[in-house]
C-alpha positions in Angstrom: -38.2 4.2 -5.1 -35.1 4.8 -2.9 -32.5 6.9 -4.5 -28.8 7.6 -3.9 -27.4 10.9 -5.2 -23.7 11.2 -6.2 -21.8 14.4 -6.9 -18.1 15.1 -7.7 -15.7 17.8 -8.9 -12.1 17.3 -10.1 -9.6 19.7 -8.7 -8.9 22.2 -5.9 -9.2 25.0 -8.5 -13.0 24.3 -8.7 -15.4 25.8 -6.2 -16.5 23.6 -3.3 -20.0 24.9 -4.0 -20.0 22.7 -7.1 -21.0 19.7 -4.9 -23.9 21.6 -3.4 -25.1 22.8 -6.8 -25.1 19.3 -8.1 -26.9 17.9 -5.1 -29.5 20.7 -5.2 -30.6 20.1 -8.8 -30.6 16.3 -8.2 -32.9 16.8 -5.1 -35.3 18.9 -7.2 -35.5 16.0 -9.8 -36.1 13.5 -7.0 -38.9 15.7 -5.6 -40.6 15.9 -9.1 -40.4 12.1 -9.5 -41.8 11.4 -6.0 -38.7 9.3 -5.0 -37.1 9.0 -1.6 -33.5 10.0 -1.0 -31.7 7.2 0.9 -28.2 8.8 1.0 -26.0 11.3 -0.7 -22.4 10.6 -1.7 -19.7 13.0 -2.9 -16.0 13.2 -3.8 -14.3 16.6 -3.6 -11.2 17.5 -5.7 -10.8 13.9 -7.0 -10.3 13.1 -10.7 -12.9 11.0 -12.4 -10.2 9.0 -14.2 -10.3 6.3 -11.4 -13.0 4.6 -9.3 -10.6 4.6 -6.3 -12.6 7.3 -4.6 -14.1 7.0 -1.1 -17.5 8.4 -2.1 -18.1 6.1 -5.1 -16.7 3.1 -3.2 -19.2 3.7 -0.4 -22.0 4.0 -3.0 -21.0 0.7 -4.6 -20.9 -1.0 -1.2 -24.3 0.3 -0.2 -25.7 -0.7 -3.6 -24.5 -4.3 -3.0 -26.3 -4.2 0.4 -29.6 -3.2 -1.3 -30.0 0.2 0.3 -31.5 1.9 -2.8 -32.9 1.2 -6.3 -31.5 4.2 -8.3 -28.3 6.1 -8.5 -28.8 9.7 -9.6 -26.1 12.1 -10.8 -25.9 15.3 -12.8 -24.1 13.5 -15.8 -22.2 10.3 -16.5 -18.9 12.1 -16.3 -19.6 12.8 -12.6 -19.5 9.0 -12.0 -16.4 8.3 -14.1 -14.5 9.5 -17.2 -12.8 6.2 -17.8 -14.3 3.7 -20.3 -13.4 0.6 -18.4 -14.6 2.1 -15.0 -17.9 3.3 -16.2 -18.6 0.0 -17.9 -17.7 -1.9 -14.7 -19.8 0.4 -12.6 -22.8 -0.1 -14.9 -22.3 -3.9 -14.7 -22.1 -3.8 -10.9 -25.2 -1.7 -10.6 -27.1 -4.0 -13.1 -26.1 -7.0 -10.9 -27.5 -5.3 -7.9 -30.8 -4.4 -9.7 -29.9 -0.7 -9.4 -30.7 1.7 -12.2 -28.3 4.6 -13.2 -30.1 7.9 -14.0 -28.5 11.2 -14.9 -30.1 14.6 -15.5 -28.2 14.8 -18.8 -28.7 11.4 -20.3 -31.7 10.0 -18.5 -31.7 6.3 -17.7 -28.2 5.1 -18.6 -28.2 2.1 -21.0 -25.4 0.1 -22.7 -25.5 2.5 -25.6 -24.8 5.4 -23.2 -21.9 3.5 -21.6 -20.3 2.8 -25.0 -20.8 6.3 -26.6 -20.5 8.6 -23.6 -17.7 6.5 -22.0 -15.7 6.9 -25.2 -16.4 10.6 -25.4 -15.4 11.2 -21.8 -12.2 9.3 -22.3 -11.4 11.3 -25.4 -12.1 14.5 -23.4 -9.5 13.5 -20.8 -6.9 12.8 -23.5 -7.6 16.1 -25.2 -7.5 17.9 -21.9 -4.1 16.3 -21.1 -2.7 17.3 -24.6 -3.9 20.9 -24.2 -2.5 21.2 -20.7 0.9 19.8 -21.9 0.9 22.3 -24.8 0.1 25.2 -22.4 2.9 24.2 -20.0 5.3 23.9 -22.9 4.5 27.5 -24.1 5.1 28.7 -20.5 8.5 27.1 -20.4 9.4 28.5 -23.8 9.0 31.9 -22.2 11.5 30.9 -19.5 8.8 30.4 -16.8 8.3 27.4 -14.6 6.2 24.5 -16.0 5.5 22.6 -12.8 5.7 22.8 -9.0 7.9 25.1 -7.0 11.4 24.1 -6.0 13.2 24.6 -2.6 15.0 27.9 -2.8 12.3 29.8 -4.7 9.1 31.7 -4.1 6.1 31.9 -6.4 5.5 35.3 -7.8 1.8 36.2 -7.6 0.7 38.9 -10.1 -2.1 39.7 -12.6 -2.1 40.8 -16.2 -4.0 43.8 -17.6 -7.2 41.7 -17.9 -7.0 40.7 -14.3 -6.0 37.1 -15.0 -3.3 35.5 -12.9 0.1 35.3 -14.5 1.5 31.8 -13.8 5.1 30.4 -13.8 7.1 33.3 -12.4 9.6 32.5 -9.7 12.0 34.6 -7.5 14.9 33.5 -5.4 14.3 33.0 -1.7 17.5 34.3 -0.1 17.2 32.3 3.1 16.6 29.0 1.4 19.1 29.8 -1.3 21.8 30.1 1.4 20.9 26.6 2.6 21.2 25.3 -1.0 24.7 26.8 -1.4 25.7 25.3 2.0 24.6 21.8 0.9 26.6 22.2 -2.4 29.7 23.5 -0.7 29.6 20.8 2.0 29.2 18.0 -0.6 32.0 19.4 -2.8 34.2 19.6 0.3 33.8 15.8 0.8 31.0 15.5 3.3 28.4 12.8 2.8 24.8 13.4 2.2 24.0 11.7 5.5 26.4 14.0 7.4 25.0 17.1 5.7 21.4 16.0 6.7 22.5 15.4 10.3 24.1 18.9 10.5 21.0 20.6 9.0 18.7 18.8 11.5 21.1 19.6 14.4 20.9 23.3 13.5 17.1 23.2 13.4 16.7 23.8 9.7 13.5 22.5 8.2 13.6 20.3 5.1 11.6 21.2 2.0 8.6 19.1 3.2 8.7 20.8 6.6 10.1 17.8 8.5 13.6 16.5 9.1 16.3 16.3 6.4 17.2 12.8 5.0 20.1 11.9 2.8 17.7 11.0 0.0 16.4 14.6 -0.1 19.9 15.7 -0.9 21.1 12.9 -3.1 17.8 12.2 -5.0 18.1 10.5 -8.4 20.5 12.0 -10.9 18.8 10.5 -13.9 15.4 11.9 -13.0 16.8 15.2 -11.8 15.4 14.9 -8.2 17.1 15.9 -5.0 18.9 19.1 -4.1 22.2 18.2 -5.8 20.5 17.4 -9.2 18.2 20.4 -9.7 19.4 22.1 -12.8 17.5 25.3 -11.9 20.1 26.0 -9.2 22.6 26.4 -12.1 20.3 28.7 -14.0 18.9 26.0 -16.4 15.2 25.2 -16.7 14.7 21.6 -17.7 11.1 20.5 -18.5 9.5 17.2 -19.7 12.3 15.1 -18.2 9.7 12.6 -17.2 6.0 11.8 -17.7 3.4 10.2 -15.5 1.0 7.3 -16.2 -1.7 6.0 -14.0 -1.5 2.4 -12.7 -4.9 0.8 -13.7 -4.8 -1.4 -10.6 -3.9 1.1 -7.9 -5.0 4.4 -9.5 -1.6 5.9 -8.5 0.6 7.9 -10.9 3.9 6.3 -11.8 6.8 8.3 -13.3 8.5 7.2 -16.5 11.7 8.8 -17.8 11.4 10.5 -21.3 14.2 10.2 -23.9 16.6 13.1 -23.5 15.7 14.3 -27.0 12.2 15.2 -25.7 13.6 17.4 -22.9 13.1 21.1 -23.2 16.0 23.2 -21.8 15.9 26.9 -21.4 18.4 29.3 -19.7 17.1 31.1 -16.6 20.1 33.1 -15.3 18.0 35.2 -13.0 17.2 32.0 -11.0 20.8 30.9 -10.6 21.8 30.0 -7.0 25.0 28.0 -7.6 27.8 29.1 -9.8 29.2 26.9 -12.6 32.4 26.0 -10.8 30.6 24.7 -7.7 28.0 22.8 -9.8 30.8 21.1 -11.8 32.7 20.2 -8.6 29.5 18.4 -7.2 28.9 16.6 -10.5 32.6 15.3 -10.5 32.2 14.0 -7.0 28.9 12.4 -7.8 30.5 10.5 -10.7 33.3 9.2 -8.5 30.8 8.0 -5.9 29.0 5.7 -8.4 30.2 2.2 -7.7 29.1 -0.7 -9.9 29.8 -4.0 -8.2 30.4 -6.8 -10.7 30.5 -10.4 -9.5 34.0 -11.7 -8.8 35.6 -14.3 -11.0 34.1 -17.7 -10.4 31.1 -16.3 -8.5 27.5 -16.8 -10.0 25.5 -13.8 -11.1 23.1 -12.8 -8.3 19.5 -13.0 -9.5 16.7 -10.7 -8.5 15.0 -13.1 -6.1 18.3 -13.8 -4.3 18.9 -10.1 -3.8 15.4 -9.7 -2.4 16.0 -12.4 0.3 17.0 -10.8 3.7 20.7 -10.8 3.9 20.8 -11.6 7.6 18.6 -13.6 9.9 16.7 -10.7 11.4 17.1 -8.1 8.6 14.3 -5.6 8.7 12.9 -6.8 12.1 15.2 -4.9 14.5 13.7 -1.5 15.6 14.9 1.3 17.9 12.9 1.5 21.1 13.5 5.3 21.3 12.3 6.5 17.9 10.7 3.3 16.4 13.1 3.6 13.4 15.0 0.8 11.9 18.1 -0.8 13.6 20.3 -1.5 10.5 23.9 -2.4 9.6 26.0 0.7 10.2 29.3 -1.1 9.6 30.5 -4.6 8.7 29.6 -6.1 12.1 27.6 -3.4 14.0 23.8 -2.7 14.2 22.7 0.9 15.1 19.7 3.2 14.9 19.3 4.5 11.3 17.6 7.7 12.4 20.5 8.6 14.8 23.1 7.9 12.1 21.5 9.3 9.0 19.3 12.1 10.3 20.6 12.9 13.8 16.9 13.0 15.1 17.4 10.2 17.6 19.7 10.2 20.6 20.2 6.4 20.7 23.8 5.9 19.8 24.1 2.4 21.4 25.3 -0.2 18.9 25.4 -4.0 19.1 27.4 -6.6 17.2 25.1 -8.5 14.7 26.4 -11.9 15.7 25.9 -11.1 19.4 22.4 -9.8 18.7 21.4 -12.9 16.7 22.8 -15.3 19.3 21.1 -13.5 22.1 17.7 -13.8 20.5 18.2 -17.4 19.4 19.3 -18.5 22.9 16.4 -16.8 24.4 13.9 -18.4 22.0 15.3 -21.9 22.6 15.1 -21.5 26.3 11.5 -20.4 26.3 10.3 -22.8 23.5 11.8 -25.7 25.5 9.9 -24.7 28.6 7.8 -27.7 29.7 5.0 -25.6 31.3 4.7 -23.7 28.0 4.4 -26.9 26.0 1.8 -28.4 28.4 -0.4 -25.2 28.1 0.1 -25.2 24.3 -1.0 -28.8 24.0 -4.1 -28.3 26.0 -5.2 -25.2 24.1 -4.3 -26.9 20.8 -6.4 -29.9 21.7 -9.4 -27.7 22.5 -9.0 -25.7 19.3 -8.6 -28.9 17.3 -11.8 -30.4 18.7 -13.7 -27.3 18.0 -12.4 -27.2 14.4 -13.3 -30.9 13.9 -16.8 -30.3 15.1 -17.3 -27.2 12.9 -15.9 -29.0 9.8 -18.0 -32.1 10.4 -21.2 -30.0 10.9 -20.5 -28.1 7.7 -20.0 -31.3 5.7 -23.2 -32.9 7.2 -25.2 -29.8 6.2 -23.8 -30.0 2.7 -24.8 -33.7 2.4 -28.3 -33.0 3.6 -28.6 -30.1 1.1 -27.5 -32.5 -1.7 -30.2 -35.0 -0.8 -32.8 -32.2 -0.6 -31.8 -31.0 -4.1 -32.2 -34.6 -5.4 -35.8 -34.7 -4.1 -36.6 -31.3 -5.5 -35.2 -32.4 -8.9 -37.4 -35.5 -8.9 -40.5 -33.4 -8.0 -39.8 -30.9 -10.8 -39.3 -33.7 -13.4 -42.7 -35.2 -12.5 -44.3 -31.8 -12.8 -42.8 -31.3 -16.2 -44.2 -34.7 -17.3 -47.7 -33.8 -16.0 -47.7 -30.2 -17.3 -50.3 -29.4 -20.0 -49.1 -25.9 -21.2 -45.7 -25.0 -22.6 -44.8 -22.1 -20.4 -44.6 -24.0 -17.1 -42.0 -26.6 -18.2 -39.7 -23.8 -19.4 -39.8 -22.1 -16.0 -39.3 -25.4 -14.2 -36.3 -26.3 -16.5 -34.7 -23.0 -15.5 -35.1 -23.9 -11.8 -33.7 -27.4 -12.4 -30.6 -26.0 -14.0 -30.0 -23.8 -11.0 -30.5 -26.7 -8.6 -28.1 -28.9 -10.7 -25.5 -26.2 -10.6 -25.8 -25.9 -6.8 -25.6 -29.7 -6.5 -22.4 -29.7 -8.6 -20.9 -27.1 -6.4 -21.8 -29.1 -3.2 -20.3 -32.3 -4.7 -17.1 -30.4 -5.6 -16.9 -29.1 -2.0 -17.4 -32.6 -0.6 -14.7 -34.0 -2.9 -12.2 -31.4 -1.9 -13.0 -31.6 1.8 -9.9 -32.3 3.9 -9.5 -35.4 5.9 -10.4 -35.1 9.6 -7.6 -33.5 11.7 -5.3 -36.0 13.3 -5.4 -36.5 17.1 -2.3 -35.6 19.1 0.3 -38.4 19.0 1.5 -39.7 22.4 5.1 -39.0 21.4 4.3 -35.4 20.3 6.2 -33.9 23.3 9.4 -35.7 22.3 8.9 -34.8 18.6 8.3 -31.2 19.5 11.6 -30.9 21.5 13.5 -32.6 18.7 12.1 -30.1 16.1 12.9 -27.1 18.3 16.5 -28.4 18.8 16.9 -29.0 15.0 15.5 -25.5 14.3 18.1 -24.0 16.6 20.9 -26.1 15.2 19.9 -25.1 11.6 20.0 -21.5 12.5 23.6 -21.9 13.8 24.8 -22.8 10.4 26.6 -20.1 8.4 24.8 -20.8 5.1 22.8 -23.5 3.2 19.2 -24.4 2.4 18.6 -25.8 5.8 19.4 -22.5 7.5 17.3 -20.6 4.9 14.2 -22.7 5.6 14.7 -22.3 9.4 15.1 -18.6 9.0 11.9 -18.4 7.0 10.0 -20.2 9.8 11.4 -17.8 12.5 10.6 -14.7 10.3 6.9 -15.8 9.9 6.5 -15.9 13.7 8.4 -12.7 14.7 7.0 -9.3 13.8 9.8 -7.1 15.2 12.6 -7.0 17.7 12.9 -3.8 19.7 16.3 -2.7 21.0 16.2 -0.1 23.8 19.2 1.4 25.7 18.8 0.9 29.5 21.6 1.7 31.9 24.3 1.5 29.3 23.0 -1.8 27.9 20.6 -2.8 25.2 17.4 -4.7 26.2 15.9 -6.9 23.6 12.1 -7.1 23.3 10.5 -9.6 20.9 7.1 -8.7 19.4 4.9 -10.9 17.2 2.8 -14.1 17.0 5.5 -16.1 18.7 5.6 -13.7 21.6 2.0 -14.6 22.3 2.9 -18.2 22.8 6.0 -17.4 24.9 3.9 -15.2 27.2 2.1 -18.3 28.4 5.3 -19.7 30.0 5.3 -16.6 32.2 1.7 -17.3 33.4 0.8 -13.7 32.5 -3.0 -13.3 32.9 -3.1 -10.0 30.9 0.0 -9.7 28.8 0.8 -6.2 27.6 -0.2 -6.0 24.0 1.4 -3.8 21.3 -0.7 -1.8 18.7 -1.2 -3.4 15.3 -0.9 -7.0 16.5 -2.7 -10.0 15.1 -4.0 -13.4 16.3 -1.5 -16.1 16.9 -1.2 -18.0 13.6 0.0 -21.2 15.2 -3.4 -21.8 16.9 -5.8 -19.6 15.0 -8.6 -18.0 17.0 -7.3 -19.0 20.5 -7.4 -15.4 21.6 -3.7 -15.1 22.5 -2.6 -11.6 21.5 1.0 -10.8 20.5 3.0 -9.2 23.3 6.3 -7.6 24.0 8.5 -10.4 25.5 11.9 -9.6 27.0 14.6 -12.1 26.1 
């Protein structure tokens, strides 16, 4: 019997030797049983509340490939502590004819899944409640109940029993000076973007160790995030402002704001960095900066799906060629590098008018798409791909028809065997086989019914029609608004991956990247077009082998 061993521990606080301990006792059990170890899987410092773990996912994949017959673990809670996940894991293993064996429970059955799965889930709930209670008690004593904030150091000390004392903080004078600088600058009228740029210019590291961004400073006032919203700087410790729940689909934690009545607020004057006057000045300016834009009289209410549609033709596609950051609207009419404007980490200060940028790209696209040599190459490649697709589709349908006829013959043979059978056991087995064959035949018939009609051949007037469509696409994109422009914009956005703007000699060069670029490269007769990382096959003629390239317009 081929066996896969799985081991796991939950947090960084546990010893890494826990994995080796689990593997060792499992190996001893395998040796006693005379089994063969196919592979060993492990997940280190990952909670068992989700199956989104690399080790367990690799185990499931190998089980589906039939690499082993048994999964061995120390206990069921090593595999999962979630009721739904352990039941799903058991079902998958049963489908793959793989048994689950643990040293604690033996061979895992449906009864184990129901009882132990419930017990493990209750253990997690009880553990969360005890942890929450312990953190609350710590906050009641005026100590920190969570992670460390910028401007403070963690105090490491031990009690009389030698146990670590947790939750004590002390002010970091160097970082505290930066916090006061941010508050003073904001109260004086500077924007968060300008403050971030100045901090980056002076070489001051952000809390994460990288560059400062305006969101690090502004944060979210309701959730208490960001430098300007941390009550601890004013000497107030606020705990339980929000809670976290795990998304069952992604396994990621999602924050939810708690009612203010559930917040726990304690005074911590020894941790104050900003005085009340400066704190109040910042709060007053924040309140004046909140702008709620209501629709003007006679204008319709903007719905969610309308707000999500890109505002401009190439919104989100323009990138800076120097830092790979976004090229976004920096004023009413100008596009500029976001990193240069918001963080000061890029030296590209070259801007371009949005209408000039759009017209430049559209004119270049029309010129290249109307190229006769390009269209001729495209038609030839399209014809070859179309013929290959037709042959593949027809061969697949012919094979399905032959299989359907074979199933009919097999059904007739089984029916005759049933009529001639003398004992009762044989007909039951043959009836089961007949049901499987009938199900397969129904599936084939459904496939044949839904099969698409053969691909049409190229029409003789396709060239004229192509040029007409390109011209109409260009004209539609010239319109200021309307459904026609929106549909045309959607077509362009599906073909273009990004548009890179790079300052060269005082001017901005425009490089188009994406599936359309692969087609445009043919017009240049480039034998080996330079590809960019992360590209995909040209969607217009799937599988032709054209790679997306950087194409200068």
